[in-house]
C-alpha distance (Angstrom), angle and dihedral (degrees) to the residues before:
residue distance angle dihedral
X1 . . .
X2 3.81 . .
X3 3.76 121.4 .
X4 3.85 96.0 -107.5
X5 3.84 91.5 48.3
X6 3.82 90.8 47.5
X7 3.77 91.7 48.6
X8 3.81 91.6 48.7
X9 3.74 90.2 50.4
X10 3.79 90.6 51.1
X11 3.82 91.4 49.4
X12 3.83 90.8 48.9
X13 3.83 91.7 50.0
X14 3.80 90.4 50.2
X15 3.77 92.1 47.1
X16 3.81 91.6 50.5
X17 3.76 90.0 48.2
X18 3.78 92.9 50.7
X19 3.78 93.9 43.4
X20 3.78 91.2 52.5
X21 3.79 91.4 53.8
X22 3.77 100.4 38.7
X23 3.77 92.5 68.3
X24 3.79 125.0 70.2
X25 3.69 126.6 176.1
X26 3.81 113.3 -102.7
X27 3.70 136.5 -136.2
X28 3.82 120.3 -134.7
X29 3.75 99.3 -131.0
X30 3.85 145.4 -15.7
X31 3.80 90.2 -81.4
X32 3.84 88.5 60.1
X33 3.80 89.1 50.6
X34 3.78 90.5 50.8
X35 3.80 90.4 48.4
X36 3.79 90.7 51.4
X37 3.86 92.1 49.8
X38 3.83 88.1 49.9
X39 3.79 93.5 50.8
X40 3.81 90.6 48.0
X41 3.80 92.9 49.0
X42 3.80 92.8 45.9
X43 3.81 88.3 61.1
X44 3.83 93.6 41.2
X45 3.80 92.2 48.4
X46 3.84 89.3 51.0
X47 3.79 88.6 57.0
X48 3.82 96.3 -99.7
X49 3.78 100.6 117.5
X50 3.75 94.2 156.5
X51 3.81 90.5 50.5
X52 3.77 90.8 51.0
X53 3.78 92.3 49.5
X54 3.79 90.9 48.9
X55 3.83 88.4 58.6
X56 3.81 90.3 60.6
X57 3.78 94.8 47.2
X58 3.88 97.7 92.5
X59 3.83 93.1 49.0
X60 3.82 98.5 42.0
X61 3.77 117.9 95.9
X62 3.85 92.2 -144.9
X63 3.84 118.0 115.1
X64 3.79 111.9 -106.0
X65 3.78 95.3 -115.2
X66 3.78 91.3 54.4
X67 3.82 90.4 46.2
X68 3.79 90.1 52.3
X69 3.79 90.0 54.1
X70 3.83 89.8 51.9
X71 3.81 90.3 52.4
X72 3.79 91.2 49.7
X73 3.78 92.5 49.5
X74 3.81 90.5 49.4
X75 3.83 90.8 49.8
X76 3.84 90.3 52.7
X77 3.81 90.7 49.5
X78 3.83 97.8 48.1
X79 3.84 95.8 82.8
X80 3.81 90.1 51.7
X81 3.79 91.5 50.9
X82 3.80 91.7 48.9
X83 3.78 92.5 47.8
X84 3.78 93.9 46.7
X85 3.83 102.8 34.4
X86 3.84 103.1 26.7
X87 3.75 127.5 -126.2
X88 3.76 123.8 -19.9
X89 3.85 110.3 -99.6
X90 3.77 103.9 176.2
X91 3.73 142.6 -78.9
X92 3.78 139.7 -85.2
X93 3.84 133.9 -153.9
X94 3.75 110.6 -123.5
X95 3.77 108.5 177.5
X96 3.78 148.5 -37.9
X97 3.83 120.8 -137.6
X98 3.79 130.3 -172.7
X99 3.79 128.5 -157.0
X100 3.72 107.1 -163.0
X101 3.78 119.6 -43.9
X102 3.86 98.2 -53.4
X103 3.75 108.2 48.4
X104 3.79 130.1 68.7
X105 3.79 130.5 177.3
X106 3.77 121.7 -165.2
X107 3.85 118.7 -169.6
X108 3.79 121.1 -163.3
X109 3.79 133.2 164.9
X110 3.80 129.0 -134.5
X111 3.78 103.9 -143.4
X112 3.77 122.9 -143.7
X113 3.83 128.7 177.6
X114 3.80 93.5 -96.3
X115 3.85 107.6 17.8
X116 3.84 145.8 3.6
X117 3.76 137.0 -115.6
X118 3.82 115.9 -143.7
X119 3.81 116.8 -135.8
X120 3.76 117.1 -165.1
X121 3.79 120.5 -172.0
X122 3.86 119.8 -165.9
X123 3.82 115.0 -160.2
X124 3.84 124.3 -170.5
X125 3.80 126.5 -162.3
X126 3.74 109.6 -135.8
X127 3.77 129.0 173.9
X128 3.80 94.2 -74.6
X129 3.78 101.2 38.8
X130 3.80 142.3 -73.3
X131 3.87 120.6 -31.3
X132 3.71 130.4 -175.7
X133 3.77 99.3 -111.0
X134 3.81 96.4 -176.2
X135 3.87 142.9 -27.7
X136 3.71 131.6 -151.5
X137 3.77 131.4 -163.9
X138 3.79 128.2 -170.8
X139 3.78 141.7 140.8
X140 3.80 94.4 -108.4
X141 3.76 96.3 133.6
X142 3.81 92.9 162.4
X143 3.81 89.8 62.8
X144 3.82 89.7 64.4
X145 3.80 89.9 75.1
X146 3.83 97.2 68.7
X147 3.73 131.9 -100.6
């Protein structure tokens, strides 16, 4: 293959890679975002963290390879959570906050026998609808009580 053809092929592969990651499915409204967070947390609260995370995949603007790494990290941490916090016993909606007309934060907790994990979902309304811009999870229970 000649150099220009090889370079063109490389550029096309990169373009396809970026195009595949630049687009996330969108949700129609904040109620759809809330319903998605609820579905995710129902699976997480039932002990199926990977299944819950897979539900967010189409709406999250994170490249698939990066998302796969997040899932693997979560799988490795699950036994530690169970040993330290006990069995998963469900989830609970904590609050929903809006910043202007285009930002939405939903906070839920994953309940264990002895502790909670906070899950925070950040949604952004772009030109085509609401996307899951990012999510965070931690065991910062004290942060659930405001600033």
